[in-house]
DRENDO-1510 file (C-alpha; in Angstrom, 1 decimal, always signed):
<recs>
REC; n; res; u; v; w
REC; 1; MET; -21.2; -7.0; -19.0 .
REC; 2; THR; -21.5; -8.8; -15.7 .
REC; 3; THR; -23.4; -7.3; -12.7 .
REC; 4; VAL; -21.8; -7.8; -9.3 .
REC; 5; THR; -22.5; -6.6; -5.8 .
REC; 6; ALA; -20.1; -4.0; -4.3 .
REC; 7; TYR; -19.8; -1.4; -1.6 .
REC; 8; ALA; -19.5; +2.2; -3.0 .
REC; 9; ALA; -19.3; +5.8; -1.8 .
REC; 10; PRO; -22.1; +7.5; -3.7 .
REC; 11; ALA; -20.6; +11.0; -3.2 .
REC; 12; ALA; -17.7; +12.6; -1.4 .
REC; 13; LYS; -17.7; +12.0; +2.4 .
REC; 14; ALA; -20.9; +9.9; +2.1 .
REC; 15; PRO; -21.1; +6.6; +3.9 .
REC; 16; LEU; -20.4; +3.6; +1.7 .
REC; 17; GLU; -23.4; +1.5; +0.8 .
REC; 18; ARG; -24.2; -1.8; -0.8 .
REC; 19; THR; -24.9; -1.5; -4.5 .
REC; 20; THR; -24.3; -3.2; -7.9 .
REC; 21; ILE; -21.7; -2.4; -10.6 .
REC; 22; GLU; -21.0; -3.6; -14.0 .
REC; 23; ARG; -17.8; -5.5; -14.9 .
REC; 24; ARG; -16.7; -5.8; -18.5 .
REC; 25; GLU; -16.8; -9.1; -20.3 .
REC; 26; VAL; -13.6; -11.1; -20.2 .
REC; 27; GLY; -11.4; -10.1; -23.1 .
REC; 28; GLU; -8.6; -12.0; -24.9 .
REC; 29; PHE; -6.0; -11.1; -22.3 .
REC; 30; ASP; -8.2; -10.6; -19.3 .
REC; 31; VAL; -8.5; -12.5; -16.0 .
REC; 32; LEU; -11.8; -12.7; -14.1 .
REC; 33; ILE; -11.1; -12.9; -10.4 .
REC; 34; ASP; -13.5; -14.0; -7.6 .
REC; 35; ILE; -12.4; -11.6; -4.9 .
REC; 36; LYS; -12.0; -13.3; -1.5 .
REC; 37; TYR; -10.5; -10.5; +0.5 .
REC; 38; ALA; -10.0; -6.7; +0.2 .
REC; 39; GLY; -7.8; -4.6; +2.5 .
REC; 40; ILE; -8.8; -1.2; +3.7 .
REC; 41; CYS; -6.0; +1.3; +3.0 .
REC; 42; HIS; -5.9; +4.8; +4.4 .
REC; 43; SER; -5.7; +6.0; +0.8 .
REC; 44; ASP; -9.2; +4.6; +0.3 .
REC; 45; ILE; -10.4; +7.1; +2.9 .
REC; 46; HIS; -8.4; +10.0; +1.4 .
REC; 47; GLN; -10.0; +9.4; -2.0 .
REC; 48; ALA; -13.6; +8.6; -0.9 .
REC; 49; ARG; -13.6; +11.8; +1.1 .
REC; 50; GLU; -11.8; +13.8; -1.6 .
REC; 51; GLY; -8.8; +14.6; +0.7 .
REC; 52; TRP; -6.5; +14.4; -2.3 .
REC; 53; GLY; -8.7; +16.4; -4.7 .
REC; 54; GLU; -11.7; +15.9; -6.9 .
REC; 55; ALA; -12.7; +12.2; -7.3 .
REC; 56; ILE; -15.0; +10.1; -9.4 .
REC; 57; PHE; -18.3; +8.9; -7.9 .
REC; 58; PRO; -19.8; +6.5; -7.3 .
REC; 59; MET; -16.5; +5.1; -6.0 .
REC; 60; VAL; -15.8; +1.5; -5.2 .
REC; 61; PRO; -12.5; +1.7; -3.3 .
REC; 62; GLY; -10.1; -1.1; -2.7 .
REC; 63; HIS; -6.6; -1.8; -4.2 .
REC; 64; GLU; -5.5; -4.6; -1.9 .
REC; 65; ILE; -7.2; -7.5; -3.6 .
REC; 66; ALA; -6.7; -11.2; -3.1 .
REC; 67; GLY; -8.8; -13.9; -4.8 .
REC; 68; VAL; -9.0; -16.9; -7.2 .
REC; 69; VAL; -9.1; -16.9; -11.0 .
REC; 70; ALA; -12.5; -17.8; -12.2 .
REC; 71; GLU; -12.1; -17.4; -16.0 .
REC; 72; VAL; -9.3; -16.4; -18.4 .
REC; 73; GLY; -9.4; -15.0; -21.9 .
REC; 74; SER; -8.2; -17.0; -24.9 .
REC; 75; GLY; -4.8; -15.2; -25.1 .
REC; 76; VAL; -3.9; -15.5; -21.4 .
REC; 77; THR; -0.7; -17.4; -20.8 .
REC; 78; GLN; +0.3; -16.5; -17.2 .
REC; 79; PHE; -2.8; -17.7; -15.2 .
REC; 80; ALA; -5.3; -20.5; -15.1 .
REC; 81; VAL; -8.6; -21.1; -13.5 .
REC; 82; GLY; -8.1; -21.8; -9.8 .
REC; 83; ASP; -4.9; -19.8; -9.4 .
REC; 84; ARG; -4.5; -17.7; -6.3 .
REC; 85; VAL; -3.9; -14.1; -7.4 .
REC; 86; GLY; -3.7; -10.5; -6.3 .
REC; 87; VAL; -4.3; -7.0; -7.8 .
REC; 88; GLY; -2.8; -3.9; -6.3 .
REC; 89; CYS; -3.0; -0.2; -7.0 .
REC; 90; MET; -3.0; -0.2; -10.8 .
REC; 91; VAL; -4.8; -2.1; -13.6 .
REC; 92; ASP; -3.1; -0.6; -16.7 .
REC; 93; SER; -0.4; +1.8; -18.0 .
REC; 94; CYS; +0.8; +2.9; -21.4 .
REC; 95; ARG; +3.3; +0.0; -21.6 .
REC; 96; GLU; +5.5; +2.0; -24.0 .
REC; 97; CYS; +7.3; +4.7; -22.0 .
REC; 98; ASP; +10.7; +4.2; -20.6 .
REC; 99; ASN; +9.4; +3.5; -17.1 .
REC; 100; CYS; +6.8; +1.0; -18.2 .
REC; 101; LYS; +9.5; -0.8; -20.3 .
REC; 102; ALA; +11.8; -0.8; -17.2 .
REC; 103; GLY; +9.1; -2.5; -15.1 .
REC; 104; GLN; +8.2; +0.7; -13.2 .
REC; 105; GLU; +4.6; +1.0; -14.4 .
REC; 106; GLN; +3.7; +3.0; -11.3 .
REC; 107; TYR; +5.7; +5.9; -12.7 .
REC; 108; CYS; +4.2; +5.7; -16.3 .
REC; 109; THR; +4.9; +8.9; -18.2 .
REC; 110; GLY; +2.7; +8.0; -21.1 .
REC; 111; THR; -1.0; +7.8; -20.2 .
REC; 112; GLY; -0.1; +7.5; -16.6 .
REC; 113; MET; -0.8; +4.4; -14.5 .
REC; 114; VAL; -4.5; +3.5; -14.4 .
REC; 115; GLY; -5.7; +3.2; -10.8 .
REC; 116; THR; -7.6; +0.2; -9.7 .
REC; 117; TYR; -10.4; +2.6; -8.7 .
REC; 118; ASN; -11.1; +6.4; -9.0 .
REC; 119; ALA; -9.6; +6.4; -12.5 .
REC; 120; LEU; -10.7; +6.1; -16.1 .
REC; 121; ASP; -9.7; +3.0; -18.2 .
REC; 122; LYS; -8.5; +3.2; -21.8 .
REC; 123; ASN; -12.2; +3.2; -23.0 .
REC; 124; GLY; -13.0; +6.2; -20.7 .
REC; 125; GLU; -15.0; +4.1; -18.3 .
REC; 126; PRO; -14.4; +4.5; -14.5 .
REC; 127; THR; -12.5; +1.8; -12.7 .
REC; 128; TYR; -14.0; +0.1; -9.6 .
REC; 129; GLY; -11.9; -1.5; -6.9 .
REC; 130; GLY; -11.9; -4.4; -4.6 .
REC; 131; TYR; -14.8; -3.8; -2.3 .
REC; 132; SER; -16.8; -6.1; -4.6 .
REC; 133; GLN; -17.4; -9.7; -5.5 .
REC; 134; LYS; -15.4; -9.9; -8.8 .
REC; 135; ILE; -13.0; -7.9; -10.9 .
REC; 136; VAL; -11.7; -8.2; -14.5 .
REC; 137; VAL; -8.1; -7.3; -15.0 .
REC; 138; ASP; -5.5; -7.5; -17.8 .
REC; 139; GLU; -3.2; -10.4; -17.0 .
REC; 140; ASN; -0.2; -8.1; -17.1 .
REC; 141; TYR; -1.4; -6.3; -14.0 .
REC; 142; VAL; -2.2; -9.5; -12.0 .
REC; 143; VAL; +0.3; -11.1; -9.6 .
REC; 144; ARG; +0.5; -14.6; -8.2 .
REC; 145; ILE; +0.0; -15.2; -4.5 .
REC; 146; PRO; +2.5; -18.0; -3.5 .
REC; 147; GLU; +1.5; -21.0; -1.4 .
REC; 148; GLY; +2.4; -20.3; +2.2 .
REC; 149; LEU; +0.6; -16.9; +2.3 .
REC; 150; SER; -3.0; -17.0; +3.3 .
REC; 151; LEU; -5.2; -14.9; +1.1 .
REC; 152; ASP; -6.5; -12.7; +3.9 .
REC; 153; GLU; -3.0; -11.8; +5.2 .
REC; 154; ALA; -1.7; -11.4; +1.6 .
REC; 155; ALA; -4.3; -8.9; +0.6 .
REC; 156; PRO; -2.7; -5.9; +2.3 .
REC; 157; LEU; +0.6; -6.8; +0.8 .
REC; 158; LEU; -0.7; -5.5; -2.6 .
REC; 159; CYS; -0.4; -1.9; -1.3 .
REC; 160; ALA; +1.1; -1.8; +2.2 .
REC; 161; GLY; +3.6; -4.5; +1.4 .
REC; 162; ILE; +4.9; -3.2; -1.9 .
REC; 163; THR; +4.7; +0.5; -0.8 .
REC; 164; THR; +7.3; -0.2; +1.9 .
REC; 165; TYR; +9.3; -3.0; +0.2 .
REC; 166; SER; +10.1; -0.8; -2.9 .
REC; 167; PRO; +11.9; +2.0; -1.1 .
REC; 168; LEU; +13.7; -0.4; +1.3 .
REC; 169; LYS; +15.0; -2.3; -1.8 .
REC; 170; HIS; +15.8; +0.9; -3.7 .
REC; 171; TRP; +17.9; +2.3; -0.9 .
REC; 172; LYS; +19.6; -1.0; -0.5 .
REC; 173; VAL; +18.5; -1.9; +3.0 .
REC; 174; GLY; +20.3; -4.9; +4.4 .
REC; 175; PRO; +22.7; -6.0; +7.1 .
REC; 176; GLY; +24.7; -3.1; +8.6 .
REC; 177; LYS; +22.0; -0.6; +7.7 .
REC; 178; LYS; +20.2; +1.4; +10.4 .
REC; 179; VAL; +16.5; +2.0; +9.4 .
REC; 180; ALA; +13.9; +4.0; +11.2 .
REC; 181; VAL; +10.2; +3.5; +10.5 .
REC; 182; LEU; +8.1; +6.5; +11.3 .
REC; 183; GLY; +4.5; +5.5; +12.2 .
REC; 184; MET; +3.4; +2.1; +13.4 .
REC; 185; GLY; +0.2; +1.5; +11.4 .
REC; 186; GLY; -0.9; -0.4; +8.3 .
REC; 187; LEU; +2.2; +0.7; +6.3 .
REC; 188; GLY; +4.6; +1.0; +9.2 .
REC; 189; HIS; +4.1; -2.5; +10.6 .
REC; 190; MET; +4.9; -3.9; +7.2 .
REC; 191; ALA; +8.0; -1.7; +6.9 .
REC; 192; VAL; +9.2; -3.1; +10.2 .
REC; 193; LYS; +8.7; -6.7; +9.2 .
REC; 194; ILE; +10.3; -6.3; +5.8 .
REC; 195; ALA; +13.3; -4.3; +7.0 .
REC; 196; HIS; +13.9; -6.8; +9.7 .
REC; 197; HIS; +13.9; -9.7; +7.3 .
REC; 198; LEU; +16.2; -7.8; +5.0 .
REC; 199; GLY; +18.7; -7.8; +7.9 .
REC; 200; ALA; +18.6; -4.2; +9.0 .
REC; 201; GLU; +18.7; -2.8; +12.5 .
REC; 202; VAL; +15.2; -1.4; +12.8 .
REC; 203; THR; +13.9; +1.4; +15.0 .
REC; 204; VAL; +10.3; +2.4; +15.3 .
REC; 205; LEU; +9.5; +6.1; +15.8 .
REC; 206; SER; +5.9; +6.5; +17.0 .
REC; 207; GLN; +4.0; +9.2; +18.8 .
REC; 208; SER; +3.8; +7.1; +22.0 .
REC; 209; LEU; +5.1; +3.8; +23.3 .
REC; 210; ARG; +1.6; +2.3; +23.2 .
REC; 211; LYS; +2.5; -0.2; +20.5 .
REC; 212; LYS; +6.0; -0.9; +21.6 .
REC; 213; GLU; +5.4; -4.5; +22.5 .
REC; 214; ASP; +3.9; -5.1; +19.1 .
REC; 215; GLY; +6.8; -3.4; +17.3 .
REC; 216; LEU; +9.4; -5.5; +19.1 .
REC; 217; LYS; +7.5; -8.7; +18.3 .
REC; 218; LEU; +7.3; -7.8; +14.6 .
REC; 219; GLY; +11.0; -7.3; +14.3 .
REC; 220; ALA; +12.0; -3.8; +15.6 .
REC; 221; ASP; +15.2; -3.6; +17.6 .
REC; 222; HIS; +14.3; -0.3; +19.2 .
REC; 223; TYR; +11.2; +1.8; +19.8 .
REC; 224; TYR; +11.1; +5.5; +20.6 .
REC; 225; ALA; +8.3; +8.0; +21.3 .
REC; 226; THR; +8.5; +11.1; +19.0 .
REC; 227; SER; +6.5; +13.0; +21.6 .
REC; 228; ASP; +9.6; +12.9; +23.9 .
REC; 229; PRO; +12.1; +15.7; +22.9 .
REC; 230; LYS; +14.9; +13.5; +24.2 .
REC; 231; THR; +14.3; +11.1; +21.3 .
REC; 232; PHE; +15.6; +13.7; +18.9 .
REC; 233; GLU; +18.7; +14.4; +21.0 .
REC; 234; GLU; +19.6; +10.7; +21.6 .
REC; 235; LEU; +19.1; +9.6; +18.0 .
REC; 236; ALA; +20.7; +12.6; +16.2 .
REC; 237; GLY; +22.8; +11.4; +13.2 .
REC; 238; THR; +21.8; +7.8; +13.7 .
REC; 239; PHE; +20.0; +6.5; +10.6 .
REC; 240; ASP; +20.9; +5.6; +7.0 .
REC; 241; LEU; +17.2; +5.6; +6.1 .
REC; 242; ILE; +14.0; +6.8; +7.5 .
REC; 243; VAL; +10.7; +5.6; +6.0 .
REC; 244; SER; +7.9; +7.9; +6.9 .
REC; 245; THR; +4.5; +6.1; +6.6 .
REC; 246; VAL; +2.4; +8.9; +8.2 .
REC; 247; SER; +0.0; +11.1; +6.3 .
REC; 248; ALA; +0.2; +14.0; +8.7 .
REC; 249; ALA; +2.4; +17.1; +8.4 .
REC; 250; LEU; +5.8; +16.7; +10.0 .
REC; 251; ASP; +8.6; +18.8; +11.3 .
REC; 252; PHE; +10.9; +17.6; +8.6 .
REC; 253; GLY; +13.9; +19.5; +10.0 .
REC; 254; ALA; +13.7; +17.5; +13.2 .
REC; 255; TYR; +13.6; +14.2; +11.3 .
REC; 256; LEU; +16.3; +15.1; +8.9 .
REC; 257; GLY; +18.5; +15.7; +12.0 .
REC; 258; LEU; +18.2; +12.0; +12.8 .
REC; 259; LEU; +20.0; +11.0; +9.5 .
REC; 260; LYS; +23.6; +10.3; +9.0 .
REC; 261; THR; +25.5; +12.2; +6.3 .
REC; 262; ASP; +24.1; +11.0; +3.0 .
REC; 263; GLY; +21.0; +9.6; +4.7 .
REC; 264; ALA; +17.6; +9.7; +3.2 .
REC; 265; LEU; +14.1; +10.4; +4.5 .
REC; 266; VAL; +11.6; +8.7; +2.2 .
REC; 267; ASN; +7.9; +9.5; +2.3 .
REC; 268; VAL; +5.4; +6.9; +1.4 .
REC; 269; GLY; +2.6; +8.6; +3.4 .
REC; 270; ALA; +0.9; +11.5; +1.6 .
REC; 271; PRO; -0.4; +14.4; +3.7 .
REC; 272; GLU; -3.5; +16.2; +2.3 .
REC; 273; GLU; -1.9; +19.6; +2.8 .
REC; 274; PRO; +1.3; +21.1; +1.3 .
REC; 275; ILE; +4.4; +21.0; +3.6 .
REC; 276; SER; +6.9; +23.7; +4.4 .
REC; 277; LEU; +10.6; +23.0; +4.6 .
REC; 278; ASN; +13.7; +24.8; +5.9 .
REC; 279; LEU; +16.4; +23.6; +3.5 .
REC; 280; PHE; +19.4; +23.9; +5.9 .
REC; 281; PRO; +18.9; +20.5; +7.6 .
REC; 282; LEU; +18.9; +19.0; +4.1 .
REC; 283; ILE; +22.0; +20.8; +2.9 .
REC; 284; MET; +24.0; +20.2; +6.0 .
REC; 285; GLY; +24.8; +16.6; +5.6 .
REC; 286; ARG; +24.0; +16.1; +1.9 .
REC; 287; LYS; +20.8; +14.4; +2.9 .
REC; 288; THR; +17.9; +13.4; +0.7 .
REC; 289; LEU; +14.2; +14.0; +1.1 .
REC; 290; ALA; +12.5; +11.7; -1.2 .
REC; 291; GLY; +9.2; +9.9; -2.1 .
REC; 292; SER; +8.2; +6.5; -3.3 .
REC; 293; ALA; +5.0; +5.1; -4.8 .
REC; 294; ILE; +4.1; +1.4; -4.6 .
REC; 295; GLY; +6.2; -0.7; -7.1 .
REC; 296; GLY; +6.0; -2.2; -10.5 .
REC; 297; ILE; +4.3; -5.5; -11.3 .
REC; 298; ALA; +7.6; -7.5; -11.3 .
REC; 299; GLU; +8.7; -5.9; -8.0 .
REC; 300; THR; +5.3; -6.6; -6.5 .
REC; 301; GLN; +5.7; -10.3; -7.4 .
REC; 302; GLU; +9.2; -10.2; -5.9 .
REC; 303; MET; +7.8; -8.8; -2.7 .
REC; 304; LEU; +5.1; -11.5; -2.4 .
REC; 305; ASP; +7.7; -14.2; -3.0 .
REC; 306; PHE; +9.9; -12.6; -0.4 .
REC; 307; CYS; +7.1; -12.6; +2.2 .
REC; 308; ALA; +6.2; -16.2; +1.4 .
REC; 309; GLU; +9.9; -17.3; +1.7 .
REC; 310; HIS; +10.1; -15.7; +5.1 .
REC; 311; ARG; +6.6; -16.8; +6.1 .
REC; 312; PHE; +4.9; -13.5; +7.0 .
REC; 313; GLY; +1.9; -11.5; +5.8 .
REC; 314; ALA; +0.1; -8.5; +7.3 .
REC; 315; GLU; -1.3; -8.3; +10.8 .
REC; 316; ILE; -5.1; -8.1; +10.1 .
REC; 317; GLU; -8.5; -7.7; +11.6 .
REC; 318; LEU; -11.1; -9.4; +9.4 .
REC; 319; ILE; -14.4; -7.6; +9.1 .
REC; 320; ARG; -17.8; -7.9; +7.4 .
REC; 321; ALA; -18.7; -5.6; +4.6 .
REC; 322; ASP; -21.3; -3.9; +6.7 .
REC; 323; GLN; -18.5; -2.8; +9.1 .
REC; 324; ILE; -16.7; -0.8; +6.4 .
REC; 325; ASN; -17.9; +2.7; +7.6 .
REC; 326; GLU; -17.1; +1.9; +11.2 .
REC; 327; ALA; -13.6; +0.6; +10.1 .
REC; 328; TYR; -13.0; +4.0; +8.3 .
REC; 329; GLU; -13.6; +5.8; +11.5 .
REC; 330; ARG; -11.4; +3.4; +13.4 .
REC; 331; VAL; -8.5; +3.9; +10.9 .
REC; 332; LEU; -8.7; +7.6; +11.4 .
REC; 333; ALA; -8.6; +7.1; +15.1 .
REC; 334; SER; -5.5; +4.8; +14.7 .
REC; 335; ASP; -7.7; +2.0; +16.2 .
REC; 336; VAL; -6.6; -1.0; +14.1 .
REC; 337; ARG; -3.8; -3.5; +14.5 .
REC; 338; TYR; -2.8; -3.3; +11.8 .
REC; 339; ARG; -5.0; -3.6; +8.7 .
REC; 340; PHE; -8.7; -4.1; +8.2 .
REC; 341; VAL; -9.5; -6.8; +5.6 .
REC; 342; ILE; -13.0; -7.2; +4.3 .
REC; 343; ASP; -14.3; -10.8; +3.9 .
REC; 344; THR; -15.9; -10.2; +0.5 .
REC; 345; ALA; -18.2; -13.2; +1.0 .
REC; 346; THR; -20.2; -10.8; +3.2 .
REC; 347; ILE; -20.8; -8.2; +0.5 .
</recs>
């Protein structure tokens, strides 16, 4: 075992504090990564505060991890010391179910995907995430960060990037498609960039026009305030796809009304409370209300290569580790443009 410094939540809703954790020894197929940067995802806050249910403590959050390979096991074939790599939201799965074999490990129906933190590994030990100096991960759940992407701007791609890339690809977004992105935050700003580079006509739907200038710079063609009732009149029946990145309860009927016949409203944000739904707006127009969770390992690599090819990463605000608790409050207040990233050299 190797002792490393980390930031952990000792209990639900407790401030994160500097501590030490144990990382397993590097096994035959393991990769030891010196973590350089770790993004702060809203889901870190949901889990550290038990918004999504009972959690495992102490908790070291962080599933947007970018770093450099420091050591590899004797059986590792995909990576070498010095490689620039990333780790996203999972570090294992059963590898045997149909979904795993199809490269959709995030939907593992065997043991279920093993989360990078707030989960138990195959030995029954809790997993600890990226708010730490080092991590040991099976090579099959590590991805390569291409040259042309800086590690700090690449870190949020390991969740925010793949979470939005996967549904955009699945619903075949490209030239001629009209896509709306609901919410202009950590996930939303990546959805705008990716949809734009896929060739779609992109509209941002946000509570206000406060971030309109940013949205247009990042690739949006249009920007509307959802607080204005006229928005829903003007845009009725407009979109092939709406990607909702918000984790608050919505009037789904109103948003379904913005879809064309056969359009889809896909949720990647996850509210803490159950939703209610009138089915008539869904039925009238053969519309789809769907969800999507991150992406498989191969698709995550595809997303990173796509971002490198088009030369964009996340819009970030780099912070010290001792600013994590402040950053959590700012995320909740929508006061970040658009992703906090921890410089793990400060842990």
